[in-house]
N, C-alpha and C positions, 0 to 999 in steps of 0.2 A: 296320386303316388301310392305305390304299394308299400307294404311294411318293410320290405327289403331295402327300398330306396331310403326310407326314413332311418333305418338302422345304419345304413352307409353314411348318411349325413351326420348322424349322431357320433359315429366313430371319428369322422373327420374333425368335428368340433373338439372332441376330447384330445385329439393329437396335437392341437395347437399349443405352443409353449406359453406358459403363463408369464405375464409381465411381472418383473421384480418391482416391488414397492421401494421407492426411494426413502432413505432414512434421513430425516431432517436433522441437521447438526445444530446443536444449541451451544453457544459460546457464553462463558461467564467471565466477568471481569476479575482478573487475578492480580491487578495492580501493576501490570507490566506497562512498558512505554508504548506498546502498539495499541492503536485505537480499536476499540471493540464497539461496533455499532449494532449489535444484535438486540439490545434492549433500549432502543431509542424512544419507543412510545411510552415507556414507563415514566414515572415522575423523577424528579431530581433526587439524587442520593442525599439524604440528610447529613451523612457523616463525611461529606466532601471537605478535604483539607485545603485551605487557602495558603498560598505561599506569601511570605512577607516581602516588603520592598528590599530589605537587606539580602534575602535569599535570591531574589530576582537579579539584583546587581552583581552578586557574587557569581551567578551563573553567566550573566552577560559578559563580564570581564574575563572569566575563564575561557569562554568561547572565543572572545576577541584575541586573546593571547595566542590561541592556536591558529587563528586566521591571518595574523600579521605577516608571518614569513611567506606563506603562499602568495599573499597579496603583493608583497615587495618583489618576489621573483617574477610574477606576472608583469608588473610595471616595468621592471628592468628588461624583460624580454620584448615588450612592446617598444620601449625606447630604443633598443638595439636594432630592431627591424626598421623603425622610423629613420634612424641615422643611416642605415644601409641604403634605404630608398633615396634619401637625400644625396648620398654619395653617388649612387647610380645615375641620378638625374642631373648631377653636376651643380647642385645648389650649395654644396658645402665644400 
């Protein structure tokens, strides 16, 4: 190869676009309700708060109160469809 060919190859290599480096995102636990799994290999947090039985029951019953009405509506809907099918089949 001549010097001219080597210079042409060198200019082609320099014209190639450089790859952008990916920036690694690091997440920190901010106490939100969304689980953050970025630091799973570290040890357990020594300041982790435990909820009491009373707090757990209060949460359970507050959630159950919100679910009773949709549950009843769903059961009434299923019962209505079931009765309509019985009427259509002639069993009622």
